Backbone as XML, in Angstrom:
<?xml version="1.0"?>
<chain id="A" units="angstrom">
  <residue number="1" name="UNK">
    <atom name="N" x="1.064" y="-1.114" z="-0.094"/>
    <atom name="CA" x="-0.249" y="-0.402" z="0.350"/>
    <atom name="C" x="0.768" y="1.417" z="0.153"/>
  </residue>
  <residue number="2" name="UNK">
    <atom name="N" x="0.600" y="2.097" z="-0.924"/>
    <atom name="CA" x="1.144" y="3.296" z="-0.896"/>
    <atom name="C" x="1.041" y="4.779" z="0.328"/>
  </residue>
  <residue number="3" name="UNK">
    <atom name="N" x="1.725" y="5.411" z="0.714"/>
    <atom name="CA" x="1.205" y="6.540" z="1.007"/>
    <atom name="C" x="-0.030" y="7.395" z="0.871"/>
  </residue>
  <residue number="4" name="UNK">
    <atom name="N" x="0.027" y="7.473" z="-0.505"/>
    <atom name="CA" x="-1.229" y="8.135" z="-1.303"/>
    <atom name="C" x="-2.554" y="6.955" z="-0.937"/>
  </residue>
  <residue number="5" name="UNK">
    <atom name="N" x="-2.790" y="5.929" z="-0.622"/>
    <atom name="CA" x="-3.682" y="5.485" z="-0.407"/>
    <atom name="C" x="-4.170" y="5.122" z="1.582"/>
  </residue>
  <residue number="6" name="UNK">
    <atom name="N" x="-2.936" y="5.628" z="1.890"/>
    <atom name="CA" x="-3.120" y="5.732" z="3.392"/>
    <atom name="C" x="-3.717" y="6.532" z="3.821"/>
  </residue>
  <residue number="7" name="UNK">
    <atom name="N" x="-3.148" y="8.395" z="2.854"/>
    <atom name="CA" x="-3.890" y="9.508" z="3.237"/>
    <atom name="C" x="-5.317" y="8.761" z="2.581"/>
  </residue>
  <residue number="8" name="UNK">
    <atom name="N" x="-6.033" y="8.371" z="1.945"/>
    <atom name="CA" x="-7.184" y="8.366" z="1.799"/>
    <atom name="C" x="-7.811" y="7.702" z="2.562"/>
  </residue>
  <residue number="9" name="UNK">
    <atom name="N" x="-7.556" y="6.532" z="3.434"/>
    <atom name="CA" x="-8.074" y="5.261" z="4.418"/>
    <atom name="C" x="-7.274" y="6.181" z="5.689"/>
  </residue>
  <residue number="10" name="UNK">
    <atom name="N" x="-7.701" y="7.174" z="6.202"/>
    <atom name="CA" x="-7.203" y="7.638" z="7.615"/>
    <atom name="C" x="-8.079" y="7.002" z="8.894"/>
  </residue>
  <residue number="11" name="UNK">
    <atom name="N" x="-8.806" y="5.779" z="8.428"/>
    <atom name="CA" x="-9.024" y="5.196" z="9.488"/>
    <atom name="C" x="-8.380" y="4.125" z="10.586"/>
  </residue>
  <residue number="12" name="UNK">
    <atom name="N" x="-7.056" y="4.072" z="9.588"/>
    <atom name="CA" x="-5.928" y="3.661" z="10.762"/>
    <atom name="C" x="-5.743" y="3.949" z="12.158"/>
  </residue>
  <residue number="13" name="UNK">
    <atom name="N" x="-5.117" y="3.146" z="12.608"/>
    <atom name="CA" x="-4.854" y="3.602" z="14.081"/>
    <atom name="C" x="-3.593" y="4.939" z="13.812"/>
  </residue>
  <residue number="14" name="UNK">
    <atom name="N" x="-3.455" y="6.168" z="14.075"/>
    <atom name="CA" x="-3.059" y="7.044" z="13.565"/>
    <atom name="C" x="-1.490" y="7.001" z="14.739"/>
  </residue>
  <residue number="15" name="UNK">
    <atom name="N" x="-1.965" y="6.690" z="16.196"/>
    <atom name="CA" x="-1.548" y="6.104" z="16.968"/>
    <atom name="C" x="0.086" y="5.513" z="17.064"/>
  </residue>
  <residue number="16" name="UNK">
    <atom name="N" x="-0.165" y="4.777" z="15.728"/>
    <atom name="CA" x="1.489" y="3.945" z="15.731"/>
    <atom name="C" x="2.490" y="4.504" z="14.436"/>
  </residue>
  <residue number="17" name="UNK">
    <atom name="N" x="1.464" y="5.389" z="13.999"/>
    <atom name="CA" x="2.660" y="6.313" z="12.566"/>
    <atom name="C" x="3.967" y="7.126" z="13.161"/>
  </residue>
  <residue number="18" name="UNK">
    <atom name="N" x="4.460" y="7.039" z="12.096"/>
    <atom name="CA" x="5.627" y="7.830" z="12.286"/>
    <atom name="C" x="5.208" y="9.139" z="12.447"/>
  </residue>
  <residue number="19" name="UNK">
    <atom name="N" x="6.657" y="10.187" z="13.008"/>
    <atom name="CA" x="6.076" y="11.236" z="13.297"/>
    <atom name="C" x="5.990" y="11.867" z="11.174"/>
  </residue>
  <residue number="20" name="UNK">
    <atom name="N" x="7.048" y="11.606" z="10.483"/>
    <atom name="CA" x="6.886" y="12.258" z="9.494"/>
    <atom name="C" x="5.733" y="11.439" z="8.413"/>
  </residue>
  <residue number="21" name="UNK">
    <atom name="N" x="5.324" y="10.698" z="8.788"/>
    <atom name="CA" x="3.859" y="10.157" z="8.216"/>
    <atom name="C" x="2.783" y="10.743" z="8.198"/>
  </residue>
  <residue number="22" name="UNK">
    <atom name="N" x="2.557" y="11.142" z="10.178"/>
    <atom name="CA" x="1.599" y="12.126" z="10.753"/>
    <atom name="C" x="1.512" y="13.416" z="10.108"/>
  </residue>
  <residue number="23" name="UNK">
    <atom name="N" x="2.877" y="13.658" z="10.132"/>
    <atom name="CA" x="3.021" y="15.064" z="9.848"/>
    <atom name="C" x="2.414" y="15.300" z="8.416"/>
  </residue>
  <residue number="24" name="UNK">
    <atom name="N" x="2.953" y="14.418" z="7.778"/>
    <atom name="CA" x="2.520" y="14.534" z="6.152"/>
    <atom name="C" x="0.602" y="14.365" z="5.788"/>
  </residue>
  <residue number="25" name="UNK">
    <atom name="N" x="0.522" y="13.837" z="6.582"/>
    <atom name="CA" x="-0.900" y="13.324" z="6.918"/>
    <atom name="C" x="-1.595" y="14.818" z="7.248"/>
  </residue>
  <residue number="26" name="UNK">
    <atom name="N" x="-1.618" y="15.158" z="7.951"/>
    <atom name="CA" x="-1.792" y="16.703" z="8.932"/>
    <atom name="C" x="-1.629" y="17.815" z="7.710"/>
  </residue>
  <residue number="27" name="UNK">
    <atom name="N" x="-1.306" y="17.597" z="6.886"/>
    <atom name="CA" x="-1.072" y="18.770" z="5.886"/>
    <atom name="C" x="-2.222" y="18.668" z="5.339"/>
  </residue>
  <residue number="28" name="UNK">
    <atom name="N" x="-3.136" y="17.701" z="4.678"/>
    <atom name="CA" x="-3.771" y="17.235" z="3.497"/>
    <atom name="C" x="-5.723" y="17.676" z="4.841"/>
  </residue>
  <residue number="29" name="UNK">
    <atom name="N" x="-5.145" y="16.800" z="6.217"/>
    <atom name="CA" x="-6.675" y="16.473" z="7.307"/>
    <atom name="C" x="-7.072" y="17.800" z="7.720"/>
  </residue>
  <residue number="30" name="UNK">
    <atom name="N" x="-8.170" y="17.709" z="7.713"/>
    <atom name="CA" x="-9.211" y="18.600" z="7.820"/>
    <atom name="C" x="-10.180" y="18.352" z="8.847"/>
  </residue>
  <residue number="31" name="UNK">
    <atom name="N" x="-10.705" y="19.086" z="9.791"/>
    <atom name="CA" x="-11.732" y="19.147" z="10.466"/>
    <atom name="C" x="-11.410" y="18.163" z="11.475"/>
  </residue>
  <residue number="32" name="UNK">
    <atom name="N" x="-12.301" y="16.891" z="11.900"/>
    <atom name="CA" x="-11.916" y="15.733" z="13.053"/>
    <atom name="C" x="-10.457" y="14.954" z="12.750"/>
  </residue>
  <residue number="33" name="UNK">
    <atom name="N" x="-10.070" y="14.577" z="11.554"/>
    <atom name="CA" x="-8.915" y="14.022" z="10.783"/>
    <atom name="C" x="-7.898" y="14.788" z="11.613"/>
  </residue>
  <residue number="34" name="UNK">
    <atom name="N" x="-7.906" y="16.307" z="11.721"/>
    <atom name="CA" x="-6.978" y="16.949" z="11.822"/>
    <atom name="C" x="-6.677" y="16.974" z="13.581"/>
  </residue>
  <residue number="35" name="UNK">
    <atom name="N" x="-7.912" y="17.355" z="14.577"/>
    <atom name="CA" x="-8.220" y="17.244" z="15.518"/>
    <atom name="C" x="-7.302" y="15.772" z="16.433"/>
  </residue>
  <residue number="36" name="UNK">
    <atom name="N" x="-7.824" y="14.304" z="15.384"/>
    <atom name="CA" x="-7.055" y="13.416" z="15.993"/>
    <atom name="C" x="-5.533" y="13.462" z="15.931"/>
  </residue>
  <residue number="37" name="UNK">
    <atom name="N" x="-5.059" y="13.978" z="14.680"/>
    <atom name="CA" x="-3.699" y="14.315" z="14.478"/>
    <atom name="C" x="-3.049" y="15.229" z="15.822"/>
  </residue>
  <residue number="38" name="UNK">
    <atom name="N" x="-3.815" y="16.376" z="15.976"/>
    <atom name="CA" x="-3.278" y="16.816" z="16.961"/>
    <atom name="C" x="-3.468" y="15.690" z="18.465"/>
  </residue>
  <residue number="39" name="UNK">
    <atom name="N" x="-4.227" y="15.358" z="19.078"/>
    <atom name="CA" x="-3.976" y="14.636" z="19.851"/>
    <atom name="C" x="-2.886" y="13.487" z="20.036"/>
  </residue>
  <residue number="40" name="UNK">
    <atom name="N" x="-3.032" y="12.745" z="18.694"/>
    <atom name="CA" x="-1.912" y="12.164" z="18.820"/>
    <atom name="C" x="-0.385" y="12.427" z="19.018"/>
  </residue>
  <residue number="41" name="UNK">
    <atom name="N" x="-0.332" y="13.376" z="18.424"/>
    <atom name="CA" x="1.212" y="14.044" z="18.264"/>
    <atom name="C" x="1.686" y="14.377" z="19.770"/>
  </residue>
  <residue number="42" name="UNK">
    <atom name="N" x="0.678" y="15.037" z="20.229"/>
    <atom name="CA" x="0.699" y="15.719" z="21.598"/>
    <atom name="C" x="0.762" y="14.540" z="22.320"/>
  </residue>
  <residue number="43" name="UNK">
    <atom name="N" x="-0.143" y="13.790" z="22.431"/>
    <atom name="CA" x="0.418" y="12.342" z="22.969"/>
    <atom name="C" x="1.376" y="12.017" z="23.233"/>
  </residue>
  <residue number="44" name="UNK">
    <atom name="N" x="2.019" y="12.094" z="21.930"/>
    <atom name="CA" x="3.453" y="11.349" z="21.626"/>
    <atom name="C" x="4.544" y="12.277" z="22.379"/>
  </residue>
  <residue number="45" name="UNK">
    <atom name="N" x="4.308" y="14.031" z="22.249"/>
    <atom name="CA" x="5.118" y="14.621" z="22.868"/>
    <atom name="C" x="5.480" y="14.274" z="24.577"/>
  </residue>
  <residue number="46" name="UNK">
    <atom name="N" x="4.533" y="14.125" z="24.798"/>
    <atom name="CA" x="4.142" y="13.497" z="26.540"/>
    <atom name="C" x="5.226" y="12.348" z="27.185"/>
  </residue>
  <residue number="47" name="UNK">
    <atom name="N" x="5.289" y="11.190" z="26.265"/>
    <atom name="CA" x="5.807" y="9.910" z="26.285"/>
    <atom name="C" x="7.639" y="10.528" z="26.581"/>
  </residue>
  <residue number="48" name="UNK">
    <atom name="N" x="7.765" y="10.364" z="28.291"/>
    <atom name="CA" x="8.946" y="10.519" z="29.052"/>
    <atom name="C" x="9.953" y="9.486" z="27.976"/>
  </residue>
  <residue number="49" name="UNK">
    <atom name="N" x="9.846" y="8.328" z="27.610"/>
    <atom name="CA" x="10.435" y="7.548" z="27.091"/>
    <atom name="C" x="11.220" y="7.338" z="26.080"/>
  </residue>
  <residue number="50" name="UNK">
    <atom name="N" x="10.650" y="8.336" z="25.569"/>
    <atom name="CA" x="10.993" y="8.968" z="23.983"/>
    <atom name="C" x="11.980" y="10.187" z="23.897"/>
  </residue>
  <residue number="51" name="UNK">
    <atom name="N" x="13.313" y="9.678" z="23.374"/>
    <atom name="CA" x="14.030" y="11.779" z="23.099"/>
    <atom name="C" x="13.525" y="12.492" z="23.180"/>
  </residue>
  <residue number="52" name="UNK">
    <atom name="N" x="14.563" y="13.261" z="23.727"/>
    <atom name="CA" x="14.304" y="14.890" z="24.126"/>
    <atom name="C" x="13.617" y="15.211" z="22.386"/>
  </residue>
  <residue number="53" name="UNK">
    <atom name="N" x="14.416" y="15.404" z="21.681"/>
    <atom name="CA" x="13.965" y="15.829" z="19.855"/>
    <atom name="C" x="12.773" y="15.389" z="19.492"/>
  </residue>
  <residue number="54" name="UNK">
    <atom name="N" x="12.843" y="13.836" z="19.510"/>
    <atom name="CA" x="11.564" y="13.049" z="18.802"/>
    <atom name="C" x="10.735" y="13.944" z="19.708"/>
  </residue>
  <residue number="55" name="UNK">
    <atom name="N" x="10.358" y="14.162" z="20.748"/>
    <atom name="CA" x="8.851" y="14.920" z="21.718"/>
    <atom name="C" x="9.329" y="16.296" z="20.876"/>
  </residue>
  <residue number="56" name="UNK">
    <atom name="N" x="10.313" y="16.887" z="20.906"/>
    <atom name="CA" x="10.013" y="18.537" z="20.257"/>
    <atom name="C" x="9.365" y="18.180" z="18.583"/>
  </residue>
  <residue number="57" name="UNK">
    <atom name="N" x="9.366" y="17.126" z="18.034"/>
    <atom name="CA" x="9.107" y="16.786" z="16.552"/>
    <atom name="C" x="7.689" y="16.659" z="16.814"/>
  </residue>
  <residue number="58" name="UNK">
    <atom name="N" x="7.368" y="16.197" z="18.146"/>
    <atom name="CA" x="5.921" y="15.669" z="17.985"/>
    <atom name="C" x="4.919" y="16.725" z="18.222"/>
  </residue>
  <residue number="59" name="UNK">
    <atom name="N" x="5.753" y="17.094" z="19.346"/>
    <atom name="CA" x="5.240" y="18.545" z="19.802"/>
    <atom name="C" x="4.729" y="20.001" z="18.670"/>
  </residue>
  <residue number="60" name="UNK">
    <atom name="N" x="5.928" y="19.839" z="17.684"/>
    <atom name="CA" x="5.416" y="20.611" z="16.658"/>
    <atom name="C" x="4.572" y="20.387" z="15.783"/>
  </residue>
  <residue number="61" name="UNK">
    <atom name="N" x="4.143" y="19.246" z="15.607"/>
    <atom name="CA" x="3.180" y="18.444" z="14.487"/>
    <atom name="C" x="1.497" y="18.643" z="15.203"/>
  </residue>
  <residue number="62" name="UNK">
    <atom name="N" x="1.662" y="18.857" z="16.719"/>
    <atom name="CA" x="0.854" y="19.350" z="17.328"/>
    <atom name="C" x="0.361" y="20.535" z="17.271"/>
  </residue>
  <residue number="63" name="UNK">
    <atom name="N" x="1.119" y="21.155" z="17.051"/>
    <atom name="CA" x="1.092" y="22.783" z="17.478"/>
    <atom name="C" x="0.205" y="22.967" z="15.950"/>
  </residue>
  <residue number="64" name="UNK">
    <atom name="N" x="1.756" y="22.595" z="14.781"/>
    <atom name="CA" x="0.741" y="22.838" z="13.294"/>
    <atom name="C" x="-0.924" y="22.501" z="13.376"/>
  </residue>
  <residue number="65" name="UNK">
    <atom name="N" x="-1.026" y="20.884" z="13.807"/>
    <atom name="CA" x="-2.571" y="21.106" z="13.493"/>
    <atom name="C" x="-3.378" y="21.909" z="14.723"/>
  </residue>
  <residue number="66" name="UNK">
    <atom name="N" x="-3.013" y="22.292" z="15.701"/>
    <atom name="CA" x="-3.706" y="22.981" z="16.422"/>
    <atom name="C" x="-3.994" y="24.307" z="15.379"/>
  </residue>
  <residue number="67" name="UNK">
    <atom name="N" x="-2.940" y="25.053" z="15.261"/>
    <atom name="CA" x="-3.025" y="26.181" z="14.350"/>
    <atom name="C" x="-3.870" y="25.941" z="13.384"/>
  </residue>
  <residue number="68" name="UNK">
    <atom name="N" x="-3.925" y="25.144" z="12.701"/>
    <atom name="CA" x="-4.896" y="24.882" z="11.365"/>
    <atom name="C" x="-6.323" y="24.694" z="11.475"/>
  </residue>
  <residue number="69" name="UNK">
    <atom name="N" x="-6.561" y="24.392" z="12.682"/>
    <atom name="CA" x="-8.130" y="24.017" z="12.815"/>
    <atom name="C" x="-8.939" y="25.537" z="13.733"/>
  </residue>
  <residue number="70" name="UNK">
    <atom name="N" x="-9.585" y="25.810" z="13.434"/>
    <atom name="CA" x="-9.885" y="27.531" z="13.162"/>
    <atom name="C" x="-11.169" y="27.606" z="14.042"/>
  </residue>
  <residue number="71" name="UNK">
    <atom name="N" x="-11.310" y="28.516" z="14.656"/>
    <atom name="CA" x="-13.102" y="28.366" z="15.029"/>
    <atom name="C" x="-12.810" y="29.482" z="16.458"/>
  </residue>
  <residue number="72" name="UNK">
    <atom name="N" x="-13.660" y="30.160" z="17.006"/>
    <atom name="CA" x="-13.854" y="30.872" z="18.149"/>
    <atom name="C" x="-14.723" y="30.133" z="19.013"/>
  </residue>
  <residue number="73" name="UNK">
    <atom name="N" x="-15.281" y="28.922" z="19.204"/>
    <atom name="CA" x="-16.034" y="28.744" z="19.970"/>
    <atom name="C" x="-15.641" y="28.302" z="21.518"/>
  </residue>
  <residue number="74" name="UNK">
    <atom name="N" x="-16.001" y="28.222" z="22.602"/>
    <atom name="CA" x="-15.223" y="28.124" z="23.954"/>
    <atom name="C" x="-14.557" y="26.707" z="24.051"/>
  </residue>
  <residue number="75" name="UNK">
    <atom name="N" x="-14.932" y="25.464" z="23.149"/>
    <atom name="CA" x="-14.002" y="24.845" z="23.156"/>
    <atom name="C" x="-12.985" y="24.947" z="22.385"/>
  </residue>
  <residue number="76" name="UNK">
    <atom name="N" x="-12.956" y="25.831" z="21.182"/>
    <atom name="CA" x="-11.834" y="25.990" z="20.408"/>
    <atom name="C" x="-10.958" y="26.807" z="20.664"/>
  </residue>
  <residue number="77" name="UNK">
    <atom name="N" x="-11.590" y="27.657" z="21.815"/>
    <atom name="CA" x="-10.287" y="28.344" z="22.357"/>
    <atom name="C" x="-9.416" y="27.924" z="23.434"/>
  </residue>
  <residue number="78" name="UNK">
    <atom name="N" x="-10.031" y="26.954" z="24.304"/>
    <atom name="CA" x="-9.454" y="26.155" z="25.167"/>
    <atom name="C" x="-8.837" y="25.358" z="24.734"/>
  </residue>
  <residue number="79" name="UNK">
    <atom name="N" x="-9.291" y="24.552" z="23.319"/>
    <atom name="CA" x="-7.703" y="23.448" z="22.692"/>
    <atom name="C" x="-6.768" y="24.337" z="22.140"/>
  </residue>
  <residue number="80" name="UNK">
    <atom name="N" x="-7.063" y="25.228" z="22.043"/>
    <atom name="CA" x="-6.117" y="26.111" z="21.594"/>
    <atom name="C" x="-4.774" y="26.610" z="22.401"/>
  </residue>
  <residue number="81" name="UNK">
    <atom name="N" x="-5.435" y="26.900" z="23.741"/>
    <atom name="CA" x="-4.504" y="27.500" z="25.232"/>
    <atom name="C" x="-3.849" y="26.208" z="25.179"/>
  </residue>
  <residue number="82" name="UNK">
    <atom name="N" x="-4.486" y="24.999" z="25.142"/>
    <atom name="CA" x="-4.202" y="23.670" z="25.570"/>
    <atom name="C" x="-2.588" y="23.578" z="24.986"/>
  </residue>
</chain>
């Protein structure tokens, strides 16, 4: 299965994806898919067993997804602040 097919079938467990694969998917993701990317990347950023540089890469993906999620609802503001 190629990477394009993976982008078309996001039902896979994103938590098992590499940071590079998730970042690539996040560039095209929208809505709930983008929120899932944000949550998965944020979770990886908190893994104490990961090297510091790897956690920073995950945090960057999470922050980039967060920036792409638009809205001004209470939930949107809380998500952005998180």
